[in-house]
N, C-alpha and C positions, 0 to 999 in steps of 0.2 A: 766296338770290339777291341780287345787288347792286341797290341803288336807282338806280344810274346807268344810262343807256341804253346798250345794246349796239350794236355796229356794225349788227346786223340791224334793231333797232328804229329806229336813227337813219336808216336808208334811207328811212323814211316821213316824215321831218320837213319837207322842202322842198316836196314835191308828191306826188300819188298815186303809189304805187310800182307799177312793172311787174315781175312776177316770172315770167319764162318758164321752162319746164321742158323739158329734153331728157334723153335717156338716155345716160349715159356709155358710150362704146364702140360707139355706133350711128352709122355702120357701123364706125368705128375710132377709136383714141385721137387721132390727129392731126386727123381730121375734127372730132371733138368740140371740140378746142381752137379750131379755126377757127370753128365754129358759135357757141361762147360769145363769142368776140370780136365776131362779127357782131351778135349780140343786144345786146351792150353798146353797140356803135356806134349801134344803132337806138333805144336809150333804156332798156335794162334797168337796174333799180336793185338787183336781187338775182337771182342765178342759182340756180334749183332744179335740181340735178343728180342724176338718178336713179342709184342704185347697184343694178345688176340683181340680182334675186332670182328664183328658179325658180318661186315661187308668189305672184305679185303680185295678191292678192285684191281690192285696191281699184281696180285699173286695168281699163279696157275693152280691147277688141280691138286698137285702134291702138297703145297703149302696151305691151300684152302682146307684140305682134309685134316691137316695137322692142327690148324686153328680150330676147326670144329671139334676135334678130339679134346683140345685144351678147354674150350668153352663148356663142352659137355661134362668135363671133369670138375667144373666149378671155378676155373681161373678168373680172377677179377683184377682190376688195376691195383687195388690195395695188396692183394696176394703177390702180384708181380713186383711191386716195390719192396715188399718184405723179402722176397726171394733175392732180389738184387743186393739188398743190404746184407744178406747172409752169405753171399758168394765169397769164398776165400781164395780169390785169384788176383794176380797183380797186373792185369791188363785192363784197359778201358772197356766199359760196357756201353754200347749204343742201343738205345730203344728205338725199334722200328714199329710204328703204329700209325693210326689214322686220326685226322684232325678232329672229327666229331667226338671221339672218345676223350681226347685231351681237353677239348672245350667243355664237355659235359662234366668231366671230373673237376676241373677248376671252377666251373660255374656253380657247383653246389656250395662250395665254401664262400665264393665271392657273393652269391646271392644272400647267404646268411649274414655275412658281414655288412652288406649293403643295406639289408633290411634293418639290422640293428642300428646302423648309423643314421640313415636318412630315409629309408623306405624306397630308395630309387632302384634303378636297374643297373647291374654291373656293366662297366665298359668292357670292350673286347679284350683289352690287355689283362683285365682282372679275371676274365673267364678262363684264360690259359695259365695265369700265374700260379694258381693253386697246384696244378699238375707239375709245372716246371719246378716249383719250390720243393715239392715232395720228391720228385725225381732226383734233384740235386742232393737232398738230404739222404736219399737211399744209396747214392754213389754212382748214378748214371752220369756219363760224361758227355753224351750228345743225343740228339734226336734225328731220326729220318722219318719224314711225314710225306709219303709219295702223292697224296691227294691234295696237298696244299700248294696252290699256285704261288710263285714268288711274288706276284703282284699283291697278294693278300696276306703275306707273311709278316707284315710289320709288327703286329702285337706279339706274335710268338718270338720273333727276333729280339724284341725289346726284353721280353721275359727271360730269354736265354742269356742275354747280355747281363741282366741283373743278377742271375744266379750262377753264372759261370759255365753254362752248357754250350756246346757247339750245336749248330743247326746245319745239317747236311742236306744238300739238294741233289736231285737226280737230273742229269743231262742226257737226253735221248738223242738218237740219230737225227730226229726231225726238229730238234731245238734250234730256233733261229739264232743268228749272231746277236741280234738285239736282246733277245731273252737271255742268251748266255752271258752277256755283259751284266744284266740285272742280277742273275744268279751269282755271278762272281762278286758283286757288291754285297750280297746278303749272306753268302755261304761262309762257313768256318769248319775247321776240322779236316775235312777232305771233300773232294767232289766225287760223287757216285756216278760213274759213266755207265749208262745202260748199253749193253753190248748189242742188243737187237731189239726190234720192235715186238710188241706183244707183252704177255705176262711172264712171270718167272717160270723156270722149269729147266731141268738138266737137258743139255744138248750134246750131240756127237762131235761138233766142231765149233770153231771160233768164227763168228760172223765177220764178214768183210767190213761191216759197218764199224766194228771196233777200231780198226786201224784209222779209218776216216775220223771218227769221233776223237780219238787221242790226238791226231794231227791238228784238229781244230782247237785243242786246248793247250797247244805248245805255248809256253810262257806263263802258264797259270801259276799263281803264287801258292796254291794249295796242292797237296798230293792228289793224285788221280787213282781211284780204285775202280776196277771194272767188274761188273756183275751181270746177272741174267744169262744163264746157260752154262756157266763155268762148272765143270764137274770132274776134271782129270788134271793130273800133274802136267801133262803135255799142254793143256789149255793155259794153265798158269804160266808155263815157260813162254809160250808164244805171245801171250798178252803183255807180260813184263818186257820181253825183248822188243815189243812194239812201242814201248814208252810208258807203260803204266807203272805206278808206284805201289800197286797192290791189287789183290783180287778179292772179290766177295763171292762166297760159295754158299748156296742155300739148299736148293731142292735135292742135290745129291746126298747131302747130309740128312735131310728130313726123311728121305727114302730109307736110310739106314735106321733111323729112329722108328719108323713105321714098321720095319721088319720085326722088331723086338728080339733079334738074335745077336748076342754078343755085341750089343750096341756100343758100349763105352770103348771096348777094344777096337772095334772097327772104325769108330769116329777118330780115335787117336791115330790109327794107321792112315786113314784118308787125309787127315790134316797134315801128317808128316809127308805124304806123297805130294800134296799140293804145295807145301812150303818148299820142298826140295825142287819142284818144278819152277817155282818163282825165283829161287836162287840161281838156278841154271839160266833162266831168262836174263837175269841181271848180268851174268857173265858174258852174255852174247851182245850186250849193248856196245856199239862201237865207241872207242875213246874219242872225245872231241879233238878235232884237228887243231894243232898249235899253229899260230900265225908267226911268221918270222918277223923280226924287227927290221 
């Protein structure tokens, strides 16, 4: 991995980063483009754009339903990559999806190439390289793959290094210190801190696990963004004041999309609320104490 900051990591430099999530193709491609533009107008620093997969094990009912709507509308990986390439926004785009989809997509091209050259079976790194290469060409800045254990991430990490993509890992409240160290060795862009156990979904409060998880990551070389349950500006304020470098918000936004009512306007307003809360939280962080000579 390069020692220089990527576009994704740089998004955290000036202020706490707002990372909104929506599902590509929910309810359609053109609507997704409109919604992404609205979120950026509202203050988004990174867009987490979900690539629909039929078995989204990390997602709660709200996002599962959005994924089903997108799949029912015909969204495919190729459509997704074309959508990303046509986004006219100046913030990084992170693809959130599942490993089997990445492997299958890359495996198609790897198998064809392998058969043409030697008739053999593609290696694991070849199986993911096709997707990573296509994602880089489309303008994707990084990947979040929640069902990929860090111990099995070598081939994808190598492919991301080859094509200049960040690979973001999720650290849960139950992640052991030993596993956290392995994640720190493989992660780039930022660390996704899971605020609470379970699947995604909007919540009424900030879990106490959030503060503990952030404390365990003191000294991390990468920015820390907290997600799972964040839905209000007050949540963003509390999370950033506790030491986070950004917040990830999904279900609260997907609910707005599902409503079908003034969606772009409401997404922009919600993003502005969340960004304002994050900035307020930054102002509450105590100044480091100066030591006397």
